[in-house]
C-alpha positions in Angstrom: 0.0 0.0 0.0 2.7 2.5 1.0 4.9 1.5 -2.0 2.0 2.2 -4.3 1.3 5.6 -2.8 5.1 6.4 -3.0 5.2 5.3 -6.6 2.2 7.4 -7.5 3.6 10.4 -5.7 6.9 10.1 -7.5 5.1 9.8 -10.8 3.1 13.0 -10.2 6.3 14.9 -9.1 8.2 13.8 -12.2 5.2 14.9 -14.4 5.1 18.3 -12.7 8.8 18.8 -13.0 8.6 17.8 -16.7 5.8 20.3 -17.3 7.9 23.1 -15.8 11.2 22.0 -17.2 13.3 24.6 -18.9 13.9 24.1 -22.6 17.7 23.9 -22.1 18.4 26.7 -24.5 19.8 29.7 -22.6 19.5 32.2 -25.5 16.8 34.7 -24.8 14.5 36.0 -27.5 15.8 38.9 -29.4 13.9 42.1 -30.1 14.3 43.9 -33.4 14.2 47.6 -34.0 10.8 48.8 -32.9 8.9 51.1 -35.3 6.6 53.6 -33.6 3.7 55.7 -34.8 1.7 58.5 -33.3 -1.8 58.0 -34.6 -4.2 60.9 -34.3 -7.8 60.2 -35.2 -10.9 62.3 -35.5 -13.8 61.3 -33.1 -15.9 60.3 -36.2 -13.5 57.4 -36.7 -15.3 55.6 -33.9 -18.6 57.5 -33.8 -19.6 56.7 -37.4 -20.0 53.1 -36.3 -21.9 54.0 -33.1 -18.9 53.6 -30.8 -17.7 56.0 -28.1 -14.5 57.9 -29.0 -12.6 57.5 -25.8 -9.2 58.3 -27.3 -8.0 60.5 -30.1 -4.3 59.6 -29.8 -2.8 56.2 -30.1 0.7 54.7 -30.1 1.3 52.0 -32.7 4.3 49.6 -32.8 5.7 47.1 -35.3 8.5 44.8 -34.4 9.9 41.3 -34.7 10.8 38.8 -31.9 13.2 36.0 -32.8 13.9 33.0 -30.7 16.1 30.0 -31.5 13.2 27.7 -30.9 10.6 29.8 -32.8 7.6 31.8 -31.8 6.1 29.0 -29.8 8.9 29.5 -27.2 7.9 33.1 -26.5 6.2 33.5 -23.2 5.6 37.2 -22.6 6.4 40.6 -24.1 5.8 43.8 -22.0 6.2 47.5 -22.8 6.6 49.7 -19.7 7.5 53.3 -19.0 9.8 54.0 -16.1 8.6 57.6 -15.7 4.8 57.3 -15.6 4.5 53.7 -14.5 2.4 52.6 -17.4 2.7 49.0 -18.5 1.2 47.2 -21.4 1.3 43.4 -22.0 1.8 42.9 -25.8 2.1 39.1 -25.8 1.2 36.6 -23.1 0.1 33.0 -22.6 -3.3 31.8 -21.6 -3.8 28.0 -21.1 -0.6 27.5 -23.0 -1.6 29.5 -26.0 -0.1 32.8 -27.2 -2.4 35.8 -27.0 -1.5 38.3 -29.6 -2.9 41.6 -31.0 -1.7 41.3 -34.6 0.9 38.9 -36.1 2.0 38.1 -39.6 3.5 34.6 -39.5 4.9 34.9 -43.0 7.0 37.9 -42.0 7.3 37.1 -38.3 6.2 40.7 -37.5 4.1 41.7 -34.5 1.9 44.8 -34.1 0.4 46.5 -31.1 -1.6 49.7 -30.3 -1.7 51.6 -27.0 -3.4 54.6 -25.5 -2.7 56.6 -22.4 -5.4 55.9 -19.6 -3.7 58.6 -17.4 -4.2 61.3 -20.0 -5.9 60.6 -23.3 -4.4 63.7 -24.9 -0.7 62.8 -24.7 1.8 60.0 -25.0 5.3 60.1 -23.7 8.0 59.7 -26.4 10.9 58.5 -24.3 11.8 56.1 -21.4 10.0 53.1 -22.8 11.4 49.6 -22.3 10.2 46.4 -24.1 11.0 43.2 -22.3 10.6 39.7 -23.8 11.0 36.3 -22.1 10.7 32.7 -23.2 9.3 29.6 -21.6 12.6 29.1 -19.8 12.1 32.7 -18.5 15.3 33.9 -20.1 14.7 37.5 -21.0 16.0 40.5 -22.9 15.1 44.1 -23.0 15.3 46.9 -25.5 14.8 50.7 -25.1 11.9 52.0 -27.3 11.6 55.7 -28.3 8.9 57.2 -30.3 10.2 58.8 -33.4 9.5 62.4 -34.4 8.0 63.3 -37.8 10.0 61.9 -40.7 11.6 59.3 -38.5 14.0 61.5 -36.6 14.8 60.7 -33.0 13.8 63.1 -30.2 16.3 65.0 -28.1 14.6 67.3 -25.7 11.0 66.5 -26.9 9.2 64.5 -24.2 5.7 63.8 -25.5 3.2 64.0 -28.4 -0.1 65.8 -27.7 -3.5 66.6 -29.2 -5.1 70.1 -29.4 -7.1 69.1 -26.3 -4.0 68.7 -24.1 -4.4 70.9 -21.0 -0.9 70.6 -19.5 1.6 73.3 -18.8 3.7 74.6 -21.6 3.1 72.1 -24.4 5.5 74.0 -26.6 8.4 73.4 -24.2 9.1 69.7 -24.6 6.0 68.5 -26.4 5.3 68.0 -30.1 1.8 68.3 -31.6 0.2 65.2 -33.2 -0.4 65.2 -36.9 -3.3 67.4 -37.9 -6.7 65.7 -38.2 -8.6 67.6 -40.8 -12.2 68.6 -40.5 -14.8 69.5 -43.1 -15.2 73.0 -41.9 -11.6 73.9 -41.3 -9.9 72.2 -44.2 -12.5 72.4 -47.0 -12.9 68.6 -47.3 -14.8 67.6 -50.4 -15.8 64.1 -51.5 -18.0 63.8 -54.7 -18.4 61.3 -57.5 -18.9 61.5 -61.2 -20.8 58.5 -62.5 -20.2 59.4 -66.1 -16.4 59.4 -65.9 -16.5 56.8 -63.0 -14.2 58.9 -60.8 -14.2 60.4 -57.3 -13.1 63.9 -56.6 -11.5 64.7 -53.3 -10.3 68.1 -52.1 -8.6 69.3 -49.0 -6.0 71.8 -47.6 -3.8 70.8 -44.7 -2.4 73.4 -42.3 0.3 71.0 -41.1 3.6 71.5 -42.9 4.7 68.0 -41.7 2.1 66.4 -43.9 4.1 65.2 -46.9 1.8 62.4 -48.1 -1.8 61.2 -47.8 -3.9 58.1 -48.2 -7.6 57.4 -48.4 -9.6 55.0 -46.2 -13.0 54.2 -47.9 -16.1 52.9 -46.3 -19.6 51.7 -47.3 -22.6 52.7 -45.1 -25.1 50.0 -45.9 -25.4 47.7 -44.1 -23.5 49.4 -41.3 -20.4 51.4 -41.6 -17.8 48.9 -43.0 -14.2 49.6 -44.0 -13.8 48.6 -47.6 -10.4 49.5 -48.9 -7.3 51.7 -48.6 -5.9 53.7 -51.5 -2.2 54.1 -50.5 0.0 57.1 -50.7 1.9 55.7 -53.7 -1.1 54.9 -55.9 -0.7 56.5 -59.3 -3.3 59.3 -58.9 -2.2 60.3 -55.4 1.5 60.3 -56.4 0.6 62.5 -59.4 -1.3 65.0 -57.1 1.0 65.5 -54.1 0.4 67.8 -51.2 1.8 71.3 -51.8 1.7 73.1 -48.5 -0.4 76.3 -48.6 -2.4 75.1 -51.6 -5.6 73.2 -52.1 -5.0 69.5 -53.0 -7.4 68.2 -55.6 -7.5 64.6 -56.6 -9.5 62.9 -59.3 -9.4 59.2 -58.5 -10.6 56.7 -61.1 -12.8 53.9 -59.7 -10.5 51.5 -61.6 -7.7 52.4 -59.2 -9.6 51.3 -56.2 -9.2 47.6 -55.2 -12.2 46.3 -53.4 -14.3 43.1 -53.3 -16.7 42.5 -56.1 -19.6 42.3 -53.6 -19.2 46.0 -52.6 -21.5 48.1 -54.8 -21.0 51.6 -53.2 -18.2 53.6 -51.6 -20.0 56.2 -49.6 -17.5 57.7 -47.1 -13.8 58.4 -46.7 -11.2 59.4 -44.2 -8.4 61.5 -45.7 -5.3 60.4 -43.9 -2.3 62.7 -43.6 1.2 61.1 -43.4 4.7 62.4 -42.7 7.7 61.4 -44.7 8.2 57.7 -44.3 11.3 55.6 -43.4 12.2 52.3 -45.0 11.3 49.4 -42.8 14.1 47.0 -41.9 11.4 44.4 -41.1 9.7 44.1 -44.5 11.2 44.7 -47.9 9.8 47.7 -49.7 7.5 48.7 -46.8 7.3 52.3 -45.9 6.7 53.2 -42.2 5.0 56.5 -41.2 5.8 57.9 -37.8 3.0 60.5 -37.7 -0.5 59.9 -39.0 -3.7 62.1 -38.8 -7.1 60.6 -39.7 -9.6 63.3 -40.8 -13.2 63.7 -40.1 -15.4 61.2 -41.9 -16.7 62.6 -45.2 -19.8 61.2 -46.8 -20.9 61.5 -50.3 -23.5 64.2 -50.7 
């Protein structure tokens, strides 16, 4: 009887130790360069779909985690700020499974988005640390700094802020987020010509940092549904660049818009302002924009 109990106890102990056993590899996961983006969105981005617009300013990240034993050996990835105490869990495990926000397995590229629950009108640029550990709890850390417009690194600049920021002296060590244009202030126009099968889009930005733009199209029935993005380097947009101080007028052929055959109507658009991009080291031929401003939602009249 006692031998049987002892045998069972030893078996359970061995099983538990095996379940917690380290993989034997002492090489921690490695964190690539982390690309950052200050994303400024008009409240209509959320409100058009019936959602509450709790935040106008977001921080976006794109990065790669490499591990000798592959992604399945990653245990946890955390972003923290040593100044304000904020901490965000980017990757974690639940019941043995990885919980991710976005991940492209073909490129091994992760993506995450944050907002500031302490102050929705600002995000600190500096003093961020990303830490990754594996199943053996070997870990590595990398400093993360939000880039300035055009991909430059900050020196004295401490945070990015929206027009609603109410702190002291935003001009001293803060940098404004990219302009989000409105119909009233920026003369936003969105019309269509069914005879020529084109859209006409007009706007005038007051932000000299806006060097490029893109279009996010939506359909309104049934519901407000994102349909497609016309990128900054599409032929028509590339032929009609932003000239600061002047009205930008774009005639966009329907044939240049790539969307599912089941979509019959494009009925609304966000005009998205972009800074000068940097070349991504993570993905060949990918441009990364550090400052983005999403306009008020403009519907076809």
